[in-house]
Biopython code that builds the backbone (N, CA, C, O; Angstrom):
import numpy as np
from Bio.PDB.StructureBuilder import StructureBuilder

atoms = [
    (1, "MET", "N", (212.796, 39.335, 156.468)),
    (1, "MET", "CA", (212.426, 38.384, 156.105)),
    (1, "MET", "C", (210.878, 38.583, 156.656)),
    (1, "MET", "O", (210.605, 39.372, 157.560)),
    (2, "ASN", "N", (209.827, 37.690, 155.928)),
    (2, "ASN", "CA", (208.799, 37.791, 156.298)),
    (2, "ASN", "C", (208.282, 36.790, 157.237)),
    (2, "ASN", "O", (208.725, 35.651, 157.381)),
    (3, "LYS", "N", (206.832, 37.584, 158.156)),
    (3, "LYS", "CA", (206.790, 36.954, 158.899)),
    (3, "LYS", "C", (205.477, 35.450, 158.861)),
    (3, "LYS", "O", (205.430, 34.475, 159.610)),
    (4, "LYS", "N", (204.786, 35.732, 157.968)),
    (4, "LYS", "CA", (203.809, 35.417, 156.654)),
    (4, "LYS", "C", (204.652, 35.171, 155.521)),
    (4, "LYS", "O", (205.335, 36.002, 154.923)),
    (5, "GLY", "N", (204.504, 33.595, 155.220)),
    (5, "GLY", "CA", (205.193, 33.209, 153.880)),
    (5, "GLY", "C", (203.222, 33.181, 152.359)),
    (5, "GLY", "O", (202.871, 32.308, 151.565)),
    (6, "TYR", "N", (202.690, 34.326, 152.642)),
    (6, "TYR", "CA", (201.922, 33.903, 152.120)),
    (6, "TYR", "C", (200.762, 35.281, 152.045)),
    (6, "TYR", "O", (200.338, 35.673, 153.132)),
    (7, "GLU", "N", (200.419, 35.776, 151.155)),
    (7, "GLU", "CA", (198.826, 36.981, 150.825)),
    (7, "GLU", "C", (198.251, 36.149, 149.623)),
    (7, "GLU", "O", (198.529, 35.643, 148.536)),
    (8, "VAL", "N", (197.266, 36.347, 150.549)),
    (8, "VAL", "CA", (195.599, 36.015, 149.951)),
    (8, "VAL", "C", (195.374, 37.091, 150.089)),
    (8, "VAL", "O", (195.902, 37.842, 150.909)),
    (9, "TYR", "N", (194.050, 37.507, 148.836)),
    (9, "TYR", "CA", (193.335, 38.653, 148.184)),
    (9, "TYR", "C", (192.046, 38.618, 147.507)),
    (9, "TYR", "O", (191.553, 37.493, 147.417)),
    (10, "GLU", "N", (191.380, 39.592, 147.008)),
    (10, "GLU", "CA", (190.573, 39.143, 146.446)),
    (10, "GLU", "C", (190.486, 40.391, 145.214)),
    (10, "GLU", "O", (190.236, 41.596, 145.254)),
    (11, "LYS", "N", (190.799, 39.508, 144.215)),
    (11, "LYS", "CA", (191.171, 40.762, 142.684)),
    (11, "LYS", "C", (189.911, 40.654, 141.932)),
    (11, "LYS", "O", (189.117, 40.013, 142.620)),
    (12, "LYS", "N", (189.454, 40.967, 140.946)),
    (12, "LYS", "CA", (187.822, 40.816, 140.476)),
    (12, "LYS", "C", (186.922, 39.651, 140.283)),
    (12, "LYS", "O", (186.272, 39.273, 139.308)),
    (13, "GLY", "N", (187.075, 39.167, 141.547)),
    (13, "GLY", "CA", (186.527, 38.053, 141.866)),
    (13, "GLY", "C", (186.836, 37.353, 141.969)),
    (13, "GLY", "O", (186.130, 36.448, 141.525)),
    (14, "ARG", "N", (187.990, 36.976, 142.538)),
    (14, "ARG", "CA", (188.729, 35.688, 142.195)),
    (14, "ARG", "C", (189.315, 35.904, 143.362)),
    (14, "ARG", "O", (189.194, 37.035, 143.833)),
    (15, "ARG", "N", (190.069, 34.914, 144.096)),
    (15, "ARG", "CA", (191.024, 34.389, 144.626)),
    (15, "ARG", "C", (192.684, 34.400, 144.803)),
    (15, "ARG", "O", (193.069, 33.317, 145.245)),
    (16, "ILE", "N", (193.307, 34.951, 144.667)),
    (16, "ILE", "CA", (194.216, 35.264, 144.440)),
    (16, "ILE", "C", (195.457, 35.361, 145.901)),
    (16, "ILE", "O", (195.575, 36.359, 146.611)),
    (17, "VAL", "N", (196.080, 34.358, 146.027)),
    (17, "VAL", "CA", (197.495, 33.193, 147.041)),
    (17, "VAL", "C", (199.358, 33.481, 146.453)),
    (17, "VAL", "O", (200.114, 32.617, 146.009)),
    (18, "ARG", "N", (199.498, 34.184, 146.552)),
    (18, "ARG", "CA", (201.046, 34.925, 146.416)),
    (18, "ARG", "C", (201.517, 34.819, 147.094)),
    (18, "ARG", "O", (201.194, 35.357, 148.153)),
    (19, "GLY", "N", (202.684, 34.006, 146.977)),
    (19, "GLY", "CA", (203.818, 33.786, 148.182)),
    (19, "GLY", "C", (204.813, 34.615, 148.381)),
    (19, "GLY", "O", (205.343, 35.179, 147.425)),
    (20, "LEU", "N", (205.276, 34.842, 149.835)),
    (20, "LEU", "CA", (206.063, 36.270, 149.803)),
    (20, "LEU", "C", (207.363, 35.714, 150.198)),
    (20, "LEU", "O", (208.070, 36.639, 150.597)),
    (21, "GLY", "N", (208.067, 34.404, 150.260)),
    (21, "GLY", "CA", (208.730, 34.009, 150.420)),
    (21, "GLY", "C", (208.782, 34.298, 151.678)),
    (21, "GLY", "O", (207.883, 34.888, 152.277)),
    (22, "HIS", "N", (210.536, 33.646, 152.509)),
    (22, "HIS", "CA", (210.523, 33.395, 154.011)),
    (22, "HIS", "C", (211.416, 34.101, 154.275)),
    (22, "HIS", "O", (211.393, 34.788, 155.296)),
    (23, "TYR", "N", (212.634, 34.111, 153.248)),
    (23, "TYR", "CA", (214.035, 34.533, 153.433)),
    (23, "TYR", "C", (214.893, 35.274, 152.648)),
    (23, "TYR", "O", (215.207, 34.459, 151.781)),
    (24, "GLU", "N", (215.402, 36.178, 152.431)),
    (24, "GLU", "CA", (216.620, 36.447, 151.282)),
    (24, "GLU", "C", (217.373, 35.842, 150.886)),
    (24, "GLU", "O", (218.139, 35.169, 151.577)),
    (25, "ALA", "N", (217.380, 35.911, 149.428)),
    (25, "ALA", "CA", (217.936, 35.463, 149.093)),
    (25, "ALA", "C", (219.370, 35.641, 149.348)),
    (25, "ALA", "O", (219.405, 36.156, 150.465)),
    (26, "GLN", "N", (220.218, 35.540, 149.049)),
    (26, "GLN", "CA", (221.893, 34.961, 149.346)),
    (26, "GLN", "C", (222.256, 34.460, 148.055)),
    (26, "GLN", "O", (221.553, 33.614, 147.504)),
    (27, "PRO", "N", (223.675, 35.076, 147.338)),
    (27, "PRO", "CA", (224.703, 34.229, 146.250)),
    (27, "PRO", "C", (225.174, 33.212, 147.661)),
    (27, "PRO", "O", (225.259, 33.184, 148.889)),
    (28, "VAL", "N", (225.512, 31.992, 145.658)),
    (28, "VAL", "CA", (225.530, 30.915, 145.992)),
    (28, "VAL", "C", (226.416, 30.894, 145.299)),
    (28, "VAL", "O", (226.060, 31.208, 144.164)),
    (29, "TYR", "N", (228.510, 30.459, 145.442)),
    (29, "TYR", "CA", (228.907, 30.808, 144.544)),
    (29, "TYR", "C", (229.797, 28.709, 144.131)),
    (29, "TYR", "O", (230.614, 28.382, 143.270)),
    (30, "ASP", "N", (229.167, 27.944, 145.101)),
    (30, "ASP", "CA", (229.531, 26.928, 144.530)),
    (30, "ASP", "C", (228.942, 25.899, 145.646)),
    (30, "ASP", "O", (228.478, 26.232, 146.736)),
    (31, "CYS", "N", (229.018, 25.047, 145.318)),
    (31, "CYS", "CA", (227.951, 23.146, 145.766)),
    (31, "CYS", "C", (229.129, 22.914, 147.475)),
    (31, "CYS", "O", (228.947, 22.262, 148.504)),
    (32, "ARG", "N", (230.315, 23.854, 146.987)),
    (32, "ARG", "CA", (231.008, 23.042, 148.773)),
    (32, "ARG", "C", (230.520, 24.496, 149.578)),
    (32, "ARG", "O", (230.249, 24.059, 150.697)),
    (33, "GLU", "N", (230.223, 26.194, 149.623)),
    (33, "GLU", "CA", (229.984, 26.911, 150.066)),
    (33, "GLU", "C", (228.210, 26.513, 150.847)),
    (33, "GLU", "O", (227.592, 26.906, 151.836)),
    (34, "ILE", "N", (228.021, 25.793, 150.015)),
    (34, "ILE", "CA", (226.487, 25.657, 151.054)),
    (34, "ILE", "C", (226.281, 24.448, 152.355)),
    (34, "ILE", "O", (225.550, 24.171, 153.306)),
    (35, "VAL", "N", (227.660, 23.924, 151.514)),
    (35, "VAL", "CA", (227.885, 22.223, 152.880)),
    (35, "VAL", "C", (228.600, 23.568, 153.950)),
    (35, "VAL", "O", (228.072, 23.671, 155.057)),
    (36, "LYS", "N", (229.882, 24.660, 153.579)),
    (36, "LYS", "CA", (230.401, 24.872, 154.361)),
    (36, "LYS", "C", (229.174, 25.284, 155.815)),
    (36, "LYS", "O", (228.825, 24.759, 156.872)),
    (37, "LYS", "N", (228.852, 26.608, 154.979)),
    (37, "LYS", "CA", (227.652, 26.876, 155.550)),
    (37, "LYS", "C", (226.296, 26.326, 156.409)),
    (37, "LYS", "O", (225.503, 27.098, 156.948)),
    (38, "SER", "N", (226.185, 24.966, 156.433)),
    (38, "SER", "CA", (224.789, 24.485, 157.192)),
    (38, "SER", "C", (225.690, 23.607, 157.976)),
    (38, "SER", "O", (224.986, 23.340, 158.950)),
    (39, "ALA", "N", (226.633, 23.097, 158.114)),
    (39, "ALA", "CA", (227.605, 22.683, 158.768)),
    (39, "ALA", "C", (227.681, 23.641, 160.312)),
    (39, "ALA", "O", (227.611, 23.319, 161.498)),
    (40, "ALA", "N", (227.852, 24.918, 159.606)),
    (40, "ALA", "CA", (228.517, 25.927, 160.590)),
    (40, "ALA", "C", (227.125, 25.523, 161.477)),
    (40, "ALA", "O", (227.073, 24.969, 162.575)),
    (41, "LYS", "N", (226.051, 25.980, 160.638)),
    (41, "LYS", "CA", (224.581, 26.838, 161.334)),
    (41, "LYS", "C", (224.205, 25.487, 162.104)),
    (41, "LYS", "O", (224.095, 25.529, 163.329)),
    (42, "TYR", "N", (223.972, 24.084, 161.293)),
    (42, "TYR", "CA", (223.063, 22.974, 161.766)),
    (42, "TYR", "C", (223.905, 21.673, 162.871)),
    (42, "TYR", "O", (223.627, 20.726, 163.606)),
    (43, "LYS", "N", (224.784, 22.259, 162.472)),
    (43, "LYS", "CA", (225.767, 21.362, 163.438)),
    (43, "LYS", "C", (225.564, 19.331, 163.497)),
    (43, "LYS", "O", (225.586, 18.339, 162.768)),
    (44, "ASP", "N", (225.359, 19.799, 165.069)),
    (44, "ASP", "CA", (225.038, 17.571, 164.551)),
    (44, "ASP", "C", (223.362, 17.674, 164.422)),
    (44, "ASP", "O", (222.722, 16.970, 165.203)),
    (45, "LYS", "N", (222.751, 18.373, 163.633)),
    (45, "LYS", "CA", (221.693, 17.815, 163.315)),
    (45, "LYS", "C", (221.659, 17.059, 161.943)),
    (45, "LYS", "O", (222.554, 16.833, 161.129)),
    (46, "THR", "N", (219.925, 16.647, 161.965)),
    (46, "THR", "CA", (220.233, 15.617, 160.721)),
    (46, "THR", "C", (220.214, 15.726, 159.512)),
    (46, "THR", "O", (219.139, 15.737, 158.913)),
    (47, "ALA", "N", (221.762, 15.864, 158.678)),
    (47, "ALA", "CA", (221.377, 16.509, 157.085)),
    (47, "ALA", "C", (220.473, 15.188, 156.062)),
    (47, "ALA", "O", (219.849, 15.349, 155.013)),
    (48, "PHE", "N", (220.665, 14.165, 156.699)),
    (48, "PHE", "CA", (220.425, 12.683, 155.166)),
    (48, "PHE", "C", (220.149, 11.269, 156.453)),
    (48, "PHE", "O", (220.532, 10.688, 157.469)),
    (49, "LYS", "N", (219.547, 11.345, 155.782)),
    (49, "LYS", "CA", (219.558, 9.579, 156.199)),
    (49, "LYS", "C", (219.101, 8.370, 154.924)),
    (49, "LYS", "O", (218.257, 8.285, 154.032)),
    (50, "PHE", "N", (219.957, 7.742, 155.345)),
    (50, "PHE", "CA", (220.289, 6.072, 153.757)),
    (50, "PHE", "C", (221.018, 5.302, 154.807)),
    (50, "PHE", "O", (221.817, 5.397, 155.739)),
    (51, "LYS", "N", (219.769, 3.921, 153.631)),
    (51, "LYS", "CA", (219.455, 2.516, 154.140)),
    (51, "LYS", "C", (220.568, 1.841, 154.094)),
    (51, "LYS", "O", (220.938, 2.281, 153.006)),
    (52, "ARG", "N", (221.809, 0.775, 154.553)),
    (52, "ARG", "CA", (223.411, 0.385, 154.185)),
    (52, "ARG", "C", (223.052, -0.263, 154.622)),
    (52, "ARG", "O", (222.615, 0.057, 155.727)),
    (53, "ASP", "N", (222.841, -2.191, 154.071)),
    (53, "ASP", "CA", (222.401, -3.299, 154.709)),
    (53, "ASP", "C", (221.018, -2.979, 155.960)),
    (53, "ASP", "O", (220.794, -2.742, 157.147)),
    (54, "GLY", "N", (220.613, -3.116, 155.101)),
    (54, "GLY", "CA", (219.080, -3.203, 156.753)),
    (54, "GLY", "C", (219.548, -2.379, 157.425)),
    (54, "GLY", "O", (218.615, -2.179, 158.203)),
    (55, "LYS", "N", (220.695, -1.411, 157.862)),
    (55, "LYS", "CA", (220.573, -0.182, 159.141)),
    (55, "LYS", "C", (220.167, 0.920, 158.001)),
    (55, "LYS", "O", (220.689, 1.009, 156.890)),
    (56, "ILE", "N", (219.408, 1.514, 158.379)),
    (56, "ILE", "CA", (219.460, 2.913, 158.910)),
    (56, "ILE", "C", (220.683, 4.340, 159.461)),
    (56, "ILE", "O", (221.029, 4.758, 160.566)),
    (57, "ILE", "N", (221.022, 4.713, 158.064)),
    (57, "ILE", "CA", (222.251, 5.132, 158.672)),
    (57, "ILE", "C", (222.324, 6.749, 158.458)),
    (57, "ILE", "O", (222.193, 7.105, 157.287)),
    (58, "GLU", "N", (222.608, 8.272, 159.902)),
    (58, "GLU", "CA", (222.312, 9.123, 159.941)),
    (58, "GLU", "C", (223.029, 10.245, 159.622)),
    (58, "GLU", "O", (223.475, 10.477, 160.745)),
    (59, "LYS", "N", (223.439, 11.048, 158.982)),
    (59, "LYS", "CA", (224.298, 11.887, 158.575)),
    (59, "LYS", "C", (224.494, 13.442, 159.506)),
    (59, "LYS", "O", (223.676, 14.298, 159.843)),
    (60, "THR", "N", (225.426, 13.357, 159.634)),
    (60, "THR", "CA", (224.785, 15.384, 160.903)),
    (60, "THR", "C", (225.626, 15.994, 159.511)),
    (60, "THR", "O", (226.390, 15.543, 158.658)),
    (61, "TYR", "N", (224.974, 17.321, 159.851)),
    (61, "TYR", "CA", (225.728, 18.165, 158.815)),
    (61, "TYR", "C", (227.048, 18.008, 158.379)),
    (61, "TYR", "O", (227.573, 17.960, 157.267)),
    (62, "ILE", "N", (227.637, 17.909, 160.052)),
    (62, "ILE", "CA", (229.649, 18.005, 160.106)),
    (62, "ILE", "C", (229.677, 17.075, 159.948)),
    (62, "ILE", "O", (230.640, 16.989, 159.185)),
    (63, "GLU", "N", (229.148, 15.673, 160.153)),
    (63, "GLU", "CA", (230.426, 14.120, 159.050)),
    (63, "GLU", "C", (229.933, 15.174, 157.700)),
    (63, "GLU", "O", (230.816, 15.799, 157.113)),
    (64, "PHE", "N", (228.779, 15.285, 157.359)),
    (64, "PHE", "CA", (229.235, 15.393, 155.440)),
    (64, "PHE", "C", (229.852, 16.537, 154.819)),
    (64, "PHE", "O", (230.162, 16.662, 153.635)),
    (65, "ASP", "N", (230.082, 17.891, 156.377)),
    (65, "ASP", "CA", (230.816, 18.302, 155.249)),
    (65, "ASP", "C", (232.455, 17.669, 155.507)),
    (65, "ASP", "O", (233.304, 17.972, 154.668)),
    (66, "GLN", "N", (232.849, 16.795, 156.685)),
    (66, "GLN", "CA", (233.997, 16.442, 156.829)),
    (66, "GLN", "C", (233.917, 15.107, 155.368)),
    (66, "GLN", "O", (235.035, 14.960, 154.874)),
    (67, "ASP", "N", (233.115, 14.455, 154.881)),
    (67, "ASP", "CA", (232.988, 13.766, 154.297)),
    (67, "ASP", "C", (233.408, 14.167, 152.897)),
    (67, "ASP", "O", (233.966, 13.356, 152.159)),
    (68, "VAL", "N", (233.042, 15.905, 152.375)),
    (68, "VAL", "CA", (233.430, 16.385, 151.345)),
    (68, "VAL", "C", (234.773, 16.998, 151.067)),
    (68, "VAL", "O", (235.317, 17.126, 149.970)),
    (69, "ASP", "N", (235.195, 17.340, 152.208)),
    (69, "ASP", "CA", (236.424, 17.778, 152.532)),
    (69, "ASP", "C", (237.611, 16.739, 152.113)),
    (69, "ASP", "O", (238.671, 17.036, 151.563)),
    (70, "ALA", "N", (237.149, 15.396, 152.527)),
    (70, "ALA", "CA", (238.016, 13.721, 152.482)),
    (70, "ALA", "C", (238.173, 13.246, 150.606)),
    (70, "ALA", "O", (239.067, 12.642, 150.014)),
    (71, "LEU", "N", (236.852, 13.853, 150.114)),
    (71, "LEU", "CA", (235.874, 13.242, 149.094)),
    (71, "LEU", "C", (236.657, 14.391, 148.345)),
    (71, "LEU", "O", (237.006, 13.920, 147.263)),
    (72, "GLY", "N", (237.247, 16.218, 148.510)),
    (72, "GLY", "CA", (238.135, 16.812, 147.853)),
    (72, "GLY", "C", (239.600, 16.276, 147.785)),
    (72, "GLY", "O", (240.340, 16.104, 146.817)),
    (73, "THR", "N", (239.804, 16.044, 149.277)),
    (73, "THR", "CA", (241.764, 15.730, 149.124)),
    (73, "THR", "C", (241.678, 14.459, 148.053)),
    (73, "THR", "O", (242.218, 14.505, 146.948)),
    (74, "ALA", "N", (241.142, 13.650, 148.397)),
    (74, "ALA", "CA", (240.877, 12.062, 147.551)),
    (74, "ALA", "C", (241.858, 12.605, 146.243)),
    (74, "ALA", "O", (242.994, 12.437, 145.801)),
    (75, "LEU", "N", (240.325, 13.545, 145.876)),
    (75, "LEU", "CA", (240.348, 13.655, 144.297)),
    (75, "LEU", "C", (241.256, 14.636, 143.495)),
    (75, "LEU", "O", (241.580, 14.572, 142.309)),
    (76, "HIS", "N", (241.711, 15.915, 144.802)),
    (76, "HIS", "CA", (243.277, 16.316, 144.312)),
    (76, "HIS", "C", (243.932, 15.712, 144.696)),
    (76, "HIS", "O", (244.860, 16.370, 144.227)),
    (77, "SER", "N", (244.497, 14.823, 145.272)),
    (77, "SER", "CA", (246.166, 13.633, 145.321)),
    (77, "SER", "C", (246.071, 13.062, 143.830)),
    (77, "SER", "O", (246.969, 12.896, 143.006)),
    (78, "TRP", "N", (244.773, 12.828, 143.750)),
    (78, "TRP", "CA", (244.957, 11.026, 142.458)),
    (78, "TRP", "C", (245.177, 11.695, 141.559)),
    (78, "TRP", "O", (244.439, 12.649, 141.314)),
    (79, "ASP", "N", (246.502, 11.337, 140.617)),
    (79, "ASP", "CA", (246.941, 11.934, 139.747)),
    (79, "ASP", "C", (246.536, 10.011, 138.572)),
    (79, "ASP", "O", (246.817, 9.948, 137.375)),
]
sb = StructureBuilder()
sb.init_structure("model")
sb.init_model(0)
sb.init_chain("A")
sb.init_seg("    ")
for serial, (resi, resn, name, xyz) in enumerate(atoms, 1):
    if name == "N":
        sb.init_residue(resn, " ", resi, " ")
    sb.init_atom(name, np.array(xyz, "f"), 0.0, 1.0, " ", f" {name:<3s}", serial, name[0])
structure = sb.get_structure()
């Protein structure tokens, strides 16, 4: 993992800024895997916020993971 996310240098009198990346790329096979890994890593941190009936609602990564599981179960049992 790089500590610095960019490199700045001069080439032919021009200033060049090149991104180096912050993380190693990891293969992802489906969206569910992203949700599961995020829930395991970030747990009770806020995943996203939305407004319902004028109130701000926060969903944690764990709650979002549970909602995705419930949706999958409902879709699977729906005939």
